[in-house]
Wavefront OBJ file of the C-alpha trace (Angstrom):
o trace
v 0.124 0.032 -0.007
v 1.453 3.504 -1.337
v 1.416 5.941 2.671
v 0.179 8.602 2.260
v 2.734 10.245 4.134
v 7.223 10.338 2.567
v 10.507 11.007 5.387
v 12.379 12.834 3.935
v 14.782 15.257 5.554
v 16.505 13.738 8.192
v 17.088 15.973 11.531
v 18.008 15.626 15.196
v 19.314 17.690 18.512
v 21.850 16.939 20.763
v 23.314 18.643 23.244
v 26.503 19.095 25.382
v 26.708 20.371 28.387
v 29.722 23.255 28.401
v 32.846 24.370 31.100
v 31.728 28.101 32.209
v 35.285 29.087 30.386
v 34.952 28.218 27.561
v 30.963 28.747 26.517
v 32.265 31.361 23.934
v 35.173 29.219 22.723
v 32.217 26.216 22.376
v 29.287 29.133 20.464
v 32.206 29.866 17.750
v 33.839 26.958 17.514
v 29.687 25.455 16.592
v 29.225 28.326 14.938
v 32.360 27.958 12.588
v 31.415 24.388 12.119
v 27.872 25.349 10.627
v 29.086 28.668 8.221
v 31.193 25.818 6.401
v 29.276 22.730 6.338
v 26.604 24.795 4.803
v 29.226 26.831 2.618
v 30.583 23.595 1.303
v 28.149 20.163 2.155
v 25.647 19.908 -0.799
v 23.218 17.531 1.937
v 23.311 20.193 4.944
v 20.592 22.374 4.895
v 20.336 23.507 8.993
v 23.452 23.897 11.337
v 21.899 25.965 14.915
v 23.666 26.687 17.768
v 20.566 26.663 20.347
v 21.256 28.254 24.028
v 19.038 26.664 26.771
v 17.073 29.299 28.132
v 17.489 28.255 32.415
v 21.291 26.636 32.227
v 24.148 28.948 30.605
v 26.181 26.160 30.238
v 23.945 23.465 27.728
v 23.920 24.209 24.389
v 22.051 22.797 21.489
v 23.079 21.908 17.861
v 20.141 21.549 16.094
v 21.385 20.239 12.223
v 18.878 18.378 10.151
v 20.498 17.342 6.289
v 19.353 16.084 3.087
v 19.141 12.315 4.330
v 21.687 9.972 6.529
v 23.881 9.758 3.903
v 24.397 13.197 3.800
v 24.459 13.724 7.723
v 27.569 10.383 7.297
v 29.517 12.028 4.746
v 29.535 15.542 7.453
v 30.333 13.358 10.272
v 33.389 12.448 7.738
v 34.406 15.805 6.255
v 37.018 17.819 7.842
v 34.625 20.042 9.688
v 32.793 18.076 12.063
v 36.548 16.367 13.212
v 37.701 20.039 13.663
v 34.760 20.236 15.924
v 35.806 17.501 18.368
v 38.825 17.922 18.199
v 38.068 21.292 19.986
v 35.485 21.685 21.490
v 35.986 17.624 23.268
v 38.706 18.942 25.278
v 35.588 21.750 27.372
v 32.620 20.317 26.494
v 30.809 16.332 27.364
v 28.009 15.787 24.471
v 26.781 14.502 22.587
v 23.244 13.747 24.216
v 20.713 12.574 21.896
v 17.766 13.942 22.775
v 16.140 13.467 18.522
v 17.288 12.830 15.601
v 14.511 10.595 12.444
v 13.314 11.490 9.794
v 10.814 14.754 8.572
v 7.462 13.004 7.872
v 5.148 14.750 4.244
v 2.513 14.289 3.077
v 1.070 15.864 0.031
v -1.082 18.631 2.328
v 2.210 20.149 4.323
v 5.125 19.332 2.445
v 7.157 22.725 0.711
v 6.206 22.254 -3.399
v 9.895 20.332 -3.514
v 9.618 17.617 -1.787
v 5.447 16.135 -2.974
v 5.985 13.103 -3.731
l 1 2 3 4 5 6 7 8 9 10 11 12 13 14 15 16 17 18 19 20 21 22 23 24 25 26 27 28 29 30 31 32 33 34 35 36 37 38 39 40 41 42 43 44 45 46 47 48 49 50 51 52 53 54 55 56 57 58 59 60 61 62 63 64 65 66 67 68 69 70 71 72 73 74 75 76 77 78 79 80 81 82 83 84 85 86 87 88 89 90 91 92 93 94 95 96 97 98 99 100 101 102 103 104 105 106 107 108 109 110 111 112 113 114 115
């Protein structure tokens, strides 16, 4: 049976707990990774750095890729490696909070994602 919906963009949300004296470093490293990934990785569609509203030491990365293969290409690339080489010294994580594919249908999907 053909479902009236389909799975599209691969998305996830992860959290990091950052040592207080390195919050600015984390934001800079994550922002640099976001800009480089979006500019140079064709399957990268969104990369947001989000500060927790209650705990100043917690940050989230909300990322969207064309599909899981595009994420794996990102994870195997130089920007991902550089981020973890730096942030791994002062941040705990990632803690996976959500991962999966966007569900779209003909009514709610943008025109370029409709079946």
